[in-house]
GUVEXLUM-722000 format. One record per residue (C-alpha): residue in three letters; chain; y, x, z. Coordinates in nm, 3 decimals. Example, Ala and Ser with C-alpha at 12.3 -4.5 7.8 and 13.67 -1.06 7.14 Angstrom:
BEGIN
+------+-----+---------+---------+---------+
! type ! mol !      c2 !      c1 !      c3 !
+------+-----+---------+---------+---------+
!  ALA !   A !  -0.450 !   1.230 !   0.780 !
!  SER !   A !  -0.106 !   1.367 !   0.714 !
+------+-----+---------+---------+---------+
***
This chain:
BEGIN
+------+-----+---------+---------+---------+
! type ! mol !      c2 !      c1 !      c3 !
+------+-----+---------+---------+---------+
!  UNK !   A !  -1.655 !   2.181 !   0.188 !
!  UNK !   A !  -1.958 !   2.024 !   0.218 !
!  UNK !   A !  -2.200 !   1.958 !  -0.091 !
!  UNK !   A !  -2.401 !   1.683 !  -0.119 !
!  UNK !   A !  -2.698 !   1.638 !  -0.310 !
!  UNK !   A !  -2.872 !   1.304 !  -0.435 !
!  UNK !   A !  -2.839 !   0.978 !  -0.657 !
!  UNK !   A !  -2.507 !   0.860 !  -0.721 !
!  UNK !   A !  -2.560 !   0.579 !  -0.562 !
!  UNK !   A !  -2.723 !   0.744 !  -0.180 !
!  UNK !   A !  -2.392 !   0.987 !  -0.246 !
!  UNK !   A !  -2.180 !   0.699 !  -0.241 !
!  UNK !   A !  -2.314 !   0.479 !   0.049 !
!  UNK !   A !  -2.301 !   0.795 !   0.244 !
!  UNK !   A !  -1.945 !   0.850 !   0.159 !
!  UNK !   A !  -1.870 !   0.481 !   0.213 !
!  UNK !   A !  -2.026 !   0.504 !   0.577 !
!  UNK !   A !  -1.829 !   0.849 !   0.604 !
!  UNK !   A !  -1.503 !   0.645 !   0.492 !
!  UNK !   A !  -1.536 !   0.333 !   0.785 !
!  UNK !   A !  -1.609 !   0.571 !   1.068 !
!  UNK !   A !  -1.255 !   0.710 !   0.974 !
!  UNK !   A !  -1.103 !   0.427 !   0.947 !
!  UNK !   A !  -1.264 !   0.236 !   1.257 !
!  UNK !   A !  -1.000 !   0.081 !   1.477 !
!  UNK !   A !  -1.031 !   0.118 !   1.799 !
!  UNK !   A !  -1.130 !  -0.172 !   2.076 !
!  UNK !   A !  -0.843 !   0.001 !   2.323 !
!  UNK !   A !  -0.589 !   0.003 !   2.083 !
!  UNK !   A !  -0.658 !  -0.390 !   1.993 !
!  UNK !   A !  -0.629 !  -0.474 !   2.318 !
!  UNK !   A !  -0.337 !  -0.289 !   2.372 !
!  UNK !   A !  -0.144 !  -0.411 !   2.051 !
!  UNK !   A !  -0.269 !  -0.744 !   2.120 !
!  UNK !   A !  -0.085 !  -0.740 !   2.483 !
!  UNK !   A !   0.222 !  -0.574 !   2.362 !
!  UNK !   A !   0.295 !  -0.848 !   2.098 !
!  UNK !   A !   0.234 !  -1.130 !   2.293 !
!  UNK !   A !   0.492 !  -0.942 !   2.521 !
!  UNK !   A !   0.751 !  -0.892 !   2.245 !
!  UNK !   A !   0.712 !  -1.326 !   2.141 !
!  UNK !   A !   0.745 !  -1.418 !   2.518 !
!  UNK !   A !   1.066 !  -1.149 !   2.593 !
!  UNK !   A !   1.192 !  -1.056 !   2.231 !
!  UNK !   A !   1.480 !  -0.852 !   2.259 !
!  UNK !   A !   1.419 !  -0.772 !   2.613 !
!  UNK !   A !   1.092 !  -0.657 !   2.519 !
!  UNK !   A !   1.157 !  -0.428 !   2.251 !
!  UNK !   A !   1.429 !  -0.232 !   2.504 !
!  UNK !   A !   1.136 !  -0.175 !   2.763 !
!  UNK !   A !   0.935 !  -0.043 !   2.488 !
!  UNK !   A !   1.196 !   0.204 !   2.318 !
!  UNK !   A !   1.238 !   0.309 !   2.684 !
!  UNK !   A !   0.853 !   0.413 !   2.742 !
!  UNK !   A !   0.789 !   0.521 !   2.441 !
!  UNK !   A !   1.041 !   0.655 !   2.265 !
!  UNK !   A !   1.257 !   0.775 !   2.569 !
!  UNK !   A !   1.529 !   0.600 !   2.437 !
!  UNK !   A !   1.760 !   0.351 !   2.586 !
!  UNK !   A !   1.898 !   0.110 !   2.382 !
!  UNK !   A !   2.152 !  -0.165 !   2.368 !
!  UNK !   A !   2.228 !  -0.179 !   2.013 !
!  UNK !   A !   1.915 !  -0.193 !   1.764 !
!  UNK !   A !   2.123 !  -0.244 !   1.437 !
!  UNK !   A !   2.224 !   0.102 !   1.254 !
!  UNK !   A !   2.523 !   0.064 !   1.149 !
!  UNK !   A !   2.741 !   0.170 !   0.812 !
!  UNK !   A !   2.852 !   0.455 !   1.014 !
!  UNK !   A !   2.564 !   0.627 !   1.068 !
!  UNK !   A !   2.430 !   0.540 !   0.707 !
!  UNK !   A !   2.811 !   0.714 !   0.545 !
!  UNK !   A !   2.719 !   1.022 !   0.795 !
!  UNK !   A !   2.361 !   1.056 !   0.661 !
!  UNK !   A !   2.538 !   1.088 !   0.319 !
!  UNK !   A !   2.710 !   1.346 !   0.349 !
!  UNK !   A !   2.459 !   1.529 !   0.548 !
!  UNK !   A !   2.165 !   1.483 !   0.335 !
!  UNK !   A !   2.075 !   1.804 !   0.104 !
!  UNK !   A !   2.246 !   1.761 !  -0.234 !
!  UNK !   A !   1.935 !   1.858 !  -0.380 !
!  UNK !   A !   1.692 !   1.575 !  -0.214 !
!  UNK !   A !   2.005 !   1.311 !  -0.277 !
!  UNK !   A !   1.964 !   1.377 !  -0.661 !
!  UNK !   A !   1.578 !   1.364 !  -0.637 !
!  UNK !   A !   1.633 !   1.078 !  -0.427 !
!  UNK !   A !   1.840 !   0.894 !  -0.713 !
!  UNK !   A !   1.631 !   1.019 !  -0.981 !
!  UNK !   A !   1.303 !   0.867 !  -0.826 !
!  UNK !   A !   1.486 !   0.554 !  -0.801 !
!  UNK !   A !   1.554 !   0.540 !  -1.186 !
!  UNK !   A !   1.168 !   0.597 !  -1.267 !
!  UNK !   A !   1.042 !   0.355 !  -0.982 !
!  UNK !   A !   1.300 !   0.094 !  -1.125 !
!  UNK !   A !   1.191 !   0.156 !  -1.519 !
!  UNK !   A !   0.813 !   0.128 !  -1.433 !
!  UNK !   A !   0.809 !  -0.155 !  -1.188 !
!  UNK !   A !   1.035 !  -0.367 !  -1.388 !
!  UNK !   A !   0.776 !  -0.411 !  -1.669 !
!  UNK !   A !   0.559 !  -0.591 !  -1.395 !
!  UNK !   A !   0.812 !  -0.880 !  -1.377 !
!  UNK !   A !   0.618 !  -1.236 !  -1.404 !
!  UNK !   A !   0.750 !  -1.515 !  -1.602 !
!  UNK !   A !   0.669 !  -1.856 !  -1.568 !
!  UNK !   A !   0.463 !  -2.164 !  -1.782 !
!  UNK !   A !   0.446 !  -2.490 !  -1.889 !
!  UNK !   A !   0.169 !  -2.620 !  -2.086 !
!  UNK !   A !   0.277 !  -2.768 !  -2.453 !
!  UNK !   A !   0.304 !  -3.174 !  -2.319 !
!  UNK !   A !  -0.019 !  -3.344 !  -2.435 !
!  UNK !   A !  -0.091 !  -3.728 !  -2.379 !
!  UNK !   A !   0.137 !  -3.739 !  -2.108 !
!  UNK !   A !   0.043 !  -3.430 !  -1.912 !
!  UNK !   A !   0.228 !  -3.148 !  -1.803 !
!  UNK !   A !   0.110 !  -2.830 !  -1.649 !
!  UNK !   A !   0.301 !  -2.509 !  -1.548 !
!  UNK !   A !   0.381 !  -2.264 !  -1.271 !
!  UNK !   A !   0.716 !  -2.118 !  -1.148 !
!  UNK !   A !   0.761 !  -1.772 !  -0.983 !
!  UNK !   A !   1.016 !  -1.746 !  -0.703 !
!  UNK !   A !   1.058 !  -1.451 !  -0.488 !
!  UNK !   A !   0.987 !  -1.433 !  -0.108 !
!  UNK !   A !   1.283 !  -1.509 !   0.076 !
!  UNK !   A !   1.290 !  -1.240 !   0.336 !
!  UNK !   A !   1.076 !  -0.912 !   0.375 !
!  UNK !   A !   1.009 !  -0.649 !   0.642 !
!  UNK !   A !   0.994 !  -0.285 !   0.576 !
!  UNK !   A !   0.816 !  -0.064 !   0.823 !
!  UNK !   A !   0.946 !   0.298 !   0.806 !
!  UNK !   A !   0.786 !   0.580 !   1.049 !
!  UNK !   A !   0.984 !   0.842 !   1.248 !
!  UNK !   A !   0.977 !   1.202 !   1.315 !
!  UNK !   A !   0.752 !   1.399 !   1.130 !
!  UNK !   A !   0.646 !   1.111 !   0.941 !
!  UNK !   A !   0.950 !   1.008 !   0.746 !
!  UNK !   A !   0.932 !   1.003 !   0.423 !
!  UNK !   A !   1.196 !   0.880 !   0.245 !
!  UNK !   A !   0.964 !   0.816 !  -0.073 !
!  UNK !   A !   0.810 !   0.574 !   0.081 !
!  UNK !   A !   1.141 !   0.358 !   0.125 !
!  UNK !   A !   1.168 !   0.370 !  -0.225 !
!  UNK !   A !   0.867 !   0.251 !  -0.321 !
!  UNK !   A !   0.869 !  -0.003 !  -0.054 !
!  UNK !   A !   1.217 !  -0.155 !  -0.083 !
!  UNK !   A !   1.261 !  -0.117 !  -0.487 !
!  UNK !   A !   0.960 !  -0.331 !  -0.643 !
!  UNK !   A !   1.087 !  -0.589 !  -0.354 !
!  UNK !   A !   1.435 !  -0.599 !  -0.459 !
!  UNK !   A !   1.368 !  -0.584 !  -0.871 !
!  UNK !   A !   1.103 !  -0.936 !  -0.751 !
!  UNK !   A !   1.442 !  -1.084 !  -0.632 !
!  UNK !   A !   1.367 !  -1.068 !  -0.274 !
!  UNK !   A !   1.701 !  -1.236 !  -0.093 !
!  UNK !   A !   1.692 !  -1.003 !   0.231 !
!  UNK !   A !   1.496 !  -0.666 !   0.325 !
!  UNK !   A !   1.519 !  -0.572 !   0.670 !
!  UNK !   A !   1.405 !  -0.179 !   0.766 !
!  UNK !   A !   1.274 !  -0.101 !   1.122 !
!  UNK !   A !   1.252 !   0.263 !   1.201 !
!  UNK !   A !   1.174 !   0.359 !   1.566 !
!  UNK !   A !   1.490 !   0.497 !   1.713 !
!  UNK !   A !   1.595 !   0.848 !   1.697 !
!  UNK !   A !   1.833 !   1.070 !   1.871 !
!  UNK !   A !   1.930 !   1.168 !   1.536 !
!  UNK !   A !   1.772 !   1.021 !   1.227 !
!  UNK !   A !   1.656 !   1.192 !   0.929 !
!  UNK !   A !   1.957 !   1.172 !   0.688 !
!  UNK !   A !   1.746 !   1.129 !   0.381 !
!  UNK !   A !   1.552 !   0.803 !   0.545 !
!  UNK !   A !   1.855 !   0.649 !   0.587 !
!  UNK !   A !   1.997 !   0.754 !   0.254 !
!  UNK !   A !   1.700 !   0.647 !   0.075 !
!  UNK !   A !   1.736 !   0.261 !   0.233 !
!  UNK !   A !   2.109 !   0.262 !   0.117 !
!  UNK !   A !   1.975 !   0.368 !  -0.248 !
!  UNK !   A !   1.681 !   0.118 !  -0.220 !
!  UNK !   A !   1.896 !  -0.155 !  -0.164 !
!  UNK !   A !   1.784 !  -0.244 !   0.197 !
!  UNK !   A !   2.030 !  -0.550 !   0.354 !
!  UNK !   A !   1.977 !  -0.400 !   0.740 !
!  UNK !   A !   1.810 !  -0.135 !   0.955 !
!  UNK !   A !   1.705 !  -0.208 !   1.310 !
!  UNK !   A !   1.629 !   0.093 !   1.514 !
!  UNK !   A !   1.275 !  -0.025 !   1.650 !
!  UNK !   A !   0.922 !   0.144 !   1.617 !
!  UNK !   A !   0.532 !   0.068 !   1.675 !
!  UNK !   A !   0.340 !  -0.259 !   1.714 !
!  UNK !   A !   0.674 !  -0.397 !   1.917 !
!  UNK !   A !   0.820 !  -0.360 !   1.553 !
!  UNK !   A !   0.570 !  -0.534 !   1.370 !
!  UNK !   A !   0.589 !  -0.776 !   1.605 !
!  UNK !   A !   0.932 !  -0.873 !   1.616 !
!  UNK !   A !   0.933 !  -0.893 !   1.225 !
!  UNK !   A !   0.644 !  -1.109 !   1.283 !
!  UNK !   A !   0.789 !  -1.335 !   1.521 !
!  UNK !   A !   1.185 !  -1.255 !   1.533 !
!  UNK !   A !   1.389 !  -1.220 !   1.826 !
!  UNK !   A !   1.718 !  -1.301 !   1.924 !
!  UNK !   A !   1.844 !  -0.990 !   1.701 !
!  UNK !   A !   1.577 !  -0.910 !   1.469 !
!  UNK !   A !   1.518 !  -1.203 !   1.206 !
!  UNK !   A !   1.156 !  -1.329 !   1.134 !
!  UNK !   A !   1.013 !  -1.227 !   0.796 !
!  UNK !   A !   0.787 !  -1.337 !   0.574 !
!  UNK !   A !   0.602 !  -1.042 !   0.464 !
!  UNK !   A !   0.546 !  -0.679 !   0.585 !
!  UNK !   A !   0.511 !  -0.391 !   0.415 !
!  UNK !   A !   0.533 !   0.001 !   0.483 !
!  UNK !   A !   0.301 !   0.257 !   0.685 !
!  UNK !   A !   0.247 !   0.348 !   1.023 !
!  UNK !   A !   0.002 !   0.442 !   1.282 !
!  UNK !   A !  -0.285 !   0.310 !   1.424 !
!  UNK !   A !  -0.072 !   0.113 !   1.638 !
!  UNK !   A !   0.135 !  -0.045 !   1.330 !
!  UNK !   A !  -0.163 !  -0.094 !   1.171 !
!  UNK !   A !  -0.404 !  -0.266 !   1.399 !
!  UNK !   A !  -0.027 !  -0.476 !   1.438 !
!  UNK !   A !  -0.006 !  -0.590 !   1.070 !
!  UNK !   A !  -0.375 !  -0.684 !   1.099 !
!  UNK !   A !  -0.320 !  -0.920 !   1.414 !
!  UNK !   A !   0.020 !  -1.051 !   1.239 !
!  UNK !   A !  -0.151 !  -1.163 !   0.919 !
!  UNK !   A !  -0.145 !  -1.534 !   0.834 !
!  UNK !   A !   0.153 !  -1.571 !   1.043 !
!  UNK !   A !   0.349 !  -1.348 !   0.789 !
!  UNK !   A !   0.157 !  -1.139 !   0.492 !
!  UNK !   A !   0.105 !  -0.797 !   0.442 !
!  UNK !   A !   0.097 !  -0.515 !   0.214 !
!  UNK !   A !  -0.217 !  -0.371 !   0.316 !
!  UNK !   A !  -0.430 !  -0.209 !   0.604 !
!  UNK !   A !  -0.405 !   0.164 !   0.484 !
!  UNK !   A !  -0.658 !   0.405 !   0.611 !
!  UNK !   A !  -0.682 !   0.770 !   0.593 !
!  UNK !   A !  -0.552 !   0.917 !   0.248 !
!  UNK !   A !  -0.780 !   1.027 !  -0.015 !
!  UNK !   A !  -0.833 !   1.223 !  -0.332 !
!  UNK !   A !  -1.116 !   1.189 !  -0.576 !
!  UNK !   A !  -1.138 !   1.458 !  -0.861 !
!  UNK !   A !  -1.349 !   1.483 !  -1.206 !
!  UNK !   A !  -1.343 !   1.805 !  -1.322 !
!  UNK !   A !  -1.527 !   1.997 !  -1.562 !
!  UNK !   A !  -1.539 !   2.352 !  -1.686 !
!  UNK !   A !  -1.235 !   2.363 !  -1.856 !
!  UNK !   A !  -1.026 !   2.287 !  -1.512 !
!  UNK !   A !  -0.862 !   2.527 !  -1.330 !
!  UNK !   A !  -0.971 !   2.631 !  -0.993 !
!  UNK !   A !  -0.621 !   2.703 !  -0.838 !
!  UNK !   A !  -0.518 !   2.395 !  -0.955 !
!  UNK !   A !  -0.774 !   2.156 !  -0.812 !
!  UNK !   A !  -0.782 !   2.325 !  -0.453 !
!  UNK !   A !  -0.419 !   2.326 !  -0.457 !
!  UNK !   A !  -0.424 !   1.912 !  -0.533 !
!  UNK !   A !  -0.715 !   1.871 !  -0.307 !
!  UNK !   A !  -0.509 !   2.026 !  -0.013 !
!  UNK !   A !  -0.202 !   1.843 !  -0.122 !
!  UNK !   A !  -0.441 !   1.535 !   0.035 !
!  UNK !   A !  -0.587 !   1.730 !   0.315 !
!  UNK !   A !  -0.234 !   1.786 !   0.445 !
!  UNK !   A !  -0.215 !   1.451 !   0.507 !
!  UNK !   A !  -0.363 !   1.438 !   0.826 !
!  UNK !   A !  -0.688 !   1.565 !   0.974 !
!  UNK !   A !  -0.824 !   1.202 !   0.879 !
!  UNK !   A !  -0.776 !   1.262 !   0.522 !
!  UNK !   A !  -1.017 !   1.322 !   0.284 !
!  UNK !   A !  -1.071 !   1.543 !  -0.063 !
!  UNK !   A !  -1.376 !   1.516 !  -0.310 !
!  UNK !   A !  -1.440 !   1.710 !  -0.593 !
!  UNK !   A !  -1.675 !   1.596 !  -0.862 !
!  UNK !   A !  -1.797 !   1.801 !  -1.131 !
!  UNK !   A !  -2.094 !   1.925 !  -1.368 !
!  UNK !   A !  -1.974 !   2.281 !  -1.327 !
!  UNK !   A !  -2.084 !   2.493 !  -1.069 !
!  UNK !   A !  -1.894 !   2.778 !  -1.121 !
!  UNK !   A !  -1.605 !   2.574 !  -1.099 !
!  UNK !   A !  -1.717 !   2.422 !  -0.790 !
!  UNK !   A !  -1.766 !   2.778 !  -0.642 !
!  UNK !   A !  -1.440 !   2.878 !  -0.757 !
!  UNK !   A !  -1.253 !   2.587 !  -0.572 !
!  UNK !   A !  -1.415 !   2.682 !  -0.273 !
!  UNK !   A !  -1.313 !   3.004 !  -0.315 !
!  UNK !   A !  -0.957 !   2.908 !  -0.432 !
!  UNK !   A !  -0.936 !   2.654 !  -0.132 !
!  UNK !   A !  -1.006 !   2.913 !   0.159 !
!  UNK !   A !  -0.735 !   3.134 !  -0.005 !
!  UNK !   A !  -0.430 !   2.845 !  -0.042 !
!  UNK !   A !  -0.514 !   2.748 !   0.291 !
!  UNK !   A !  -0.403 !   3.122 !   0.416 !
!  UNK !   A !  -0.061 !   3.026 !   0.312 !
!  UNK !   A !   0.011 !   2.648 !   0.456 !
!  UNK !   A !   0.239 !   2.584 !   0.706 !
!  UNK !   A !   0.023 !   2.275 !   0.811 !
!  UNK !   A !  -0.308 !   2.532 !   0.781 !
!  UNK !   A !  -0.477 !   2.369 !   1.103 !
!  UNK !   A !  -0.434 !   1.964 !   1.038 !
!  UNK !   A !  -0.557 !   2.075 !   0.639 !
!  UNK !   A !  -0.829 !   2.316 !   0.742 !
!  UNK !   A !  -0.962 !   2.069 !   0.979 !
!  UNK !   A !  -0.967 !   1.805 !   0.648 !
!  UNK !   A !  -1.121 !   2.042 !   0.436 !
!  UNK !   A !  -1.411 !   2.133 !   0.657 !
!  UNK !   A !  -1.513 !   1.757 !   0.830 !
!  UNK !   A !  -1.410 !   1.512 !   0.550 !
!  UNK !   A !  -1.413 !   1.774 !   0.209 !
!  UNK !   A !  -1.680 !   1.739 !  -0.023 !
!  UNK !   A !  -1.814 !   1.881 !  -0.367 !
!  UNK !   A !  -2.083 !   1.644 !  -0.528 !
!  UNK !   A !  -2.246 !   1.828 !  -0.842 !
!  UNK !   A !  -2.371 !   1.603 !  -1.120 !
!  UNK !   A !  -2.574 !   1.628 !  -1.460 !
!  UNK !   A !  -2.307 !   1.528 !  -1.703 !
!  UNK !   A !  -1.966 !   1.334 !  -1.733 !
!  UNK !   A !  -2.090 !   0.983 !  -1.762 !
!  UNK !   A !  -2.263 !   1.055 !  -1.400 !
!  UNK !   A !  -1.910 !   1.188 !  -1.278 !
!  UNK !   A !  -1.751 !   0.874 !  -1.318 !
!  UNK !   A !  -2.014 !   0.644 !  -1.264 !
!  UNK !   A !  -2.047 !   0.815 !  -0.909 !
!  UNK !   A !  -1.625 !   0.801 !  -0.852 !
!  UNK !   A !  -1.651 !   0.464 !  -0.948 !
!  UNK !   A !  -1.867 !   0.363 !  -0.680 !
!  UNK !   A !  -1.631 !   0.547 !  -0.414 !
!  UNK !   A !  -1.331 !   0.404 !  -0.567 !
!  UNK !   A !  -1.081 !   0.639 !  -0.454 !
!  UNK !   A !  -0.729 !   0.598 !  -0.346 !
!  UNK !   A !  -0.572 !   0.864 !  -0.612 !
!  UNK !   A !  -0.823 !   0.966 !  -0.893 !
!  UNK !   A !  -0.693 !   1.300 !  -1.092 !
!  UNK !   A !  -0.925 !   1.368 !  -1.408 !
!  UNK !   A !  -0.891 !   1.713 !  -1.461 !
!  UNK !   A !  -1.041 !   1.781 !  -1.810 !
!  UNK !   A !  -0.899 !   1.791 !  -2.153 !
!  UNK !   A !  -0.823 !   1.518 !  -2.333 !
!  UNK !   A !  -0.813 !   1.361 !  -2.036 !
!  UNK !   A !  -0.637 !   1.015 !  -2.164 !
!  UNK !   A !  -0.943 !   0.958 !  -2.370 !
!  UNK !   A !  -1.163 !   0.872 !  -2.067 !
!  UNK !   A !  -0.965 !   0.628 !  -1.942 !
!  UNK !   A !  -1.178 !   0.348 !  -2.032 !
!  UNK !   A !  -1.458 !   0.491 !  -1.803 !
!  UNK !   A !  -1.230 !   0.420 !  -1.482 !
!  UNK !   A !  -1.342 !   0.119 !  -1.345 !
!  UNK !   A !  -1.175 !   0.172 !  -0.936 !
!  UNK !   A !  -0.878 !   0.381 !  -0.837 !
!  UNK !   A !  -0.576 !   0.296 !  -0.679 !
!  UNK !   A !  -0.423 !   0.557 !  -0.870 !
!  UNK !   A !  -0.486 !   0.743 !  -1.177 !
!  UNK !   A !  -0.328 !   1.127 !  -1.239 !
!  UNK !   A !  -0.470 !   1.214 !  -1.633 !
!  UNK !   A !  -0.507 !   1.588 !  -1.692 !
!  UNK !   A !  -0.453 !   1.967 !  -1.597 !
!  UNK !   A !  -0.090 !   1.933 !  -1.529 !
!  UNK !   A !  -0.086 !   1.562 !  -1.344 !
!  UNK !   A !  -0.053 !   1.662 !  -0.964 !
!  UNK !   A !  -0.143 !   1.335 !  -0.734 !
!  UNK !   A !   0.268 !   1.446 !  -0.643 !
!  UNK !   A !   0.400 !   1.380 !  -0.916 !
!  UNK !   A !   0.290 !   1.003 !  -0.854 !
!  UNK !   A !   0.388 !   1.029 !  -0.460 !
!  UNK !   A !   0.751 !   1.120 !  -0.551 !
!  UNK !   A !   0.862 !   1.081 !  -0.920 !
!  UNK !   A !   0.653 !   0.926 !  -1.203 !
!  UNK !   A !   0.783 !   0.584 !  -1.094 !
!  UNK !   A !   0.413 !   0.450 !  -1.033 !
!  UNK !   A !   0.409 !   0.352 !  -0.687 !
!  UNK !   A !   0.252 !   0.509 !  -0.393 !
!  UNK !   A !   0.142 !   0.277 !  -0.156 !
!  UNK !   A !  -0.240 !   0.261 !  -0.284 !
!  UNK !   A !  -0.583 !   0.078 !  -0.189 !
!  UNK !   A !  -0.764 !   0.312 !   0.066 !
!  UNK !   A !  -1.118 !   0.303 !   0.209 !
!  UNK !   A !  -1.292 !   0.190 !  -0.112 !
!  UNK !   A !  -1.083 !  -0.129 !  -0.140 !
!  UNK !   A !  -0.974 !  -0.047 !  -0.492 !
!  UNK !   A !  -1.241 !  -0.219 !  -0.567 !
!  UNK !   A !  -1.055 !  -0.551 !  -0.546 !
!  UNK !   A !  -0.703 !  -0.482 !  -0.476 !
!  UNK !   A !  -0.408 !  -0.284 !  -0.658 !
!  UNK !   A !  -0.103 !  -0.091 !  -0.606 !
!  UNK !   A !   0.188 !  -0.242 !  -0.457 !
!  UNK !   A !   0.383 !  -0.382 !  -0.725 !
!  UNK !   A !   0.690 !  -0.647 !  -0.799 !
!  UNK !   A !   0.347 !  -0.903 !  -0.768 !
!  UNK !   A !   0.336 !  -0.835 !  -0.417 !
!  UNK !   A !   0.695 !  -0.985 !  -0.335 !
!  UNK !   A !   0.683 !  -1.307 !  -0.550 !
!  UNK !   A !   0.504 !  -1.647 !  -0.540 !
!  UNK !   A !   0.332 !  -1.813 !  -0.777 !
!  UNK !   A !   0.416 !  -2.224 !  -0.737 !
!  UNK !   A !   0.196 !  -2.480 !  -0.985 !
!  UNK !   A !   0.324 !  -2.809 !  -1.073 !
!  UNK !   A !   0.143 !  -3.095 !  -1.283 !
!  UNK !   A !   0.295 !  -3.418 !  -1.430 !
!  UNK !   A !   0.040 !  -3.739 !  -1.535 !
!  UNK !   A !   0.212 !  -4.021 !  -1.700 !
!  UNK !   A !   0.002 !  -4.367 !  -1.621 !
!  UNK !   A !  -0.140 !  -4.357 !  -1.964 !
!  UNK !   A !  -0.322 !  -4.004 !  -1.883 !
!  UNK !   A !  -0.397 !  -4.118 !  -1.531 !
!  UNK !   A !  -0.562 !  -4.399 !  -1.664 !
!  UNK !   A !  -0.769 !  -4.168 !  -1.940 !
!  UNK !   A !  -0.891 !  -3.900 !  -1.632 !
!  UNK !   A !  -0.962 !  -4.163 !  -1.374 !
!  UNK !   A !  -1.334 !  -4.199 !  -1.431 !
!  UNK !   A !  -1.409 !  -3.828 !  -1.379 !
!  UNK !   A !  -1.160 !  -3.779 !  -1.067 !
!  UNK !   A !  -1.337 !  -4.026 !  -0.871 !
!  UNK !   A !  -1.624 !  -3.969 !  -0.944 !
!  UNK !   A !  -1.593 !  -3.661 !  -0.798 !
!  UNK !   A !  -1.406 !  -3.825 !  -0.519 !
!  UNK !   A !  -1.715 !  -4.048 !  -0.440 !
!  UNK !   A !  -1.971 !  -3.785 !  -0.467 !
!  UNK !   A !  -1.775 !  -3.587 !  -0.210 !
!  UNK !   A !  -1.776 !  -3.855 !   0.033 !
!  UNK !   A !  -1.389 !  -3.895 !   0.003 !
!  UNK !   A !  -1.294 !  -4.234 !  -0.051 !
!  UNK !   A !  -0.944 !  -4.202 !   0.016 !
!  UNK !   A !  -0.917 !  -3.978 !  -0.246 !
!  UNK !   A !  -1.070 !  -4.213 !  -0.486 !
!  UNK !   A !  -0.833 !  -4.497 !  -0.403 !
!  UNK !   A !  -0.535 !  -4.271 !  -0.437 !
!  UNK !   A !  -0.613 !  -4.221 !  -0.826 !
!  UNK !   A !  -0.733 !  -4.653 !  -0.872 !
!  UNK !   A !  -0.410 !  -4.801 !  -0.695 !
!  UNK !   A !  -0.259 !  -4.643 !  -0.982 !
!  UNK !   A !  -0.428 !  -4.823 !  -1.212 !
!  UNK !   A !  -0.422 !  -5.164 !  -1.018 !
!  UNK !   A !  -0.778 !  -5.186 !  -0.911 !
!  UNK !   A !  -0.709 !  -5.169 !  -0.574 !
+------+-----+---------+---------+---------+
***
């Protein structure tokens, strides 16, 4: 891992520049995705069949995944995996139910009523990658908050497979997906955004995917909502001399194995720990099946920063604003108030980041590329709308008229002012 030296501001600026370079979109990808989206808009299902044959080498007539395949998945899935999915579902539900919002209404005063309604999004599309990137945990994380929010219909799309990963279909049914379609890539995102003869148009698209999927989501944003533009996975660990180097190394590698663009950052005030973690990483790499990916990540995107004290560690990590933040310190809970920016926080020597990925119930769909400075983990709030309402009596308008019309005339919007004045018989 590369060690960085400098002020916190200098190091944070360097890390942010590196993040942007790793997340940078490719102009060729942008053009290719735009062409695919336009084709799906024009040709619908015909275009989807074409891209399935070209990209997935699968000839499709029927896009929908039938109940028979879902039933087979339940028969084929490993029972330990089924139990784990059921337990994870329960934890995700219990956590996310606490995010439910209620509407409100002011106590009516002087003829004025103000309030807010909470309404679920009508229809949501969830993208689920296929092949080696098929993660049933992501199905639960995307679908369950939407169900709790009250979304009326959830459509899942996933690339066509000669044989589906059973756990994916099982997770979809457990979480409450209404329909599953075999379509992937940018063409799948386009189908959800515009609708085709078979696949219904949705109001919001969530779920992870490759650069083509991420670019497609970015291009259809505005026509539909999206969860976020996700960059490469990141982990930041704040650790002091009490940390176990084997634990820290293992947690850094847990994100490094995702892909070669992932990032692993250790901030510590202990040089002895930094040395020990580096040795442990090399030791643990030897046994990893995804050693080539993890080693590339550690060598190219792994960083160790030594600071003088605890306050400096937190100051720097707040500037980094990592997706995942571990605090590997004694009494880690007592340091929560020092965290300003992070997607999800993992406290203490035993709370490894994968606990959040799979089991604790907190969401693992998180802001990357320092966007935790202004955005949050996926949750129930992403699947609802807040609708304002207002009622003024005639007497209330008379009281407010001068203020409203003064502002309207100041902005040169006479019709705005007249719309108030007409109600007070002044037009």
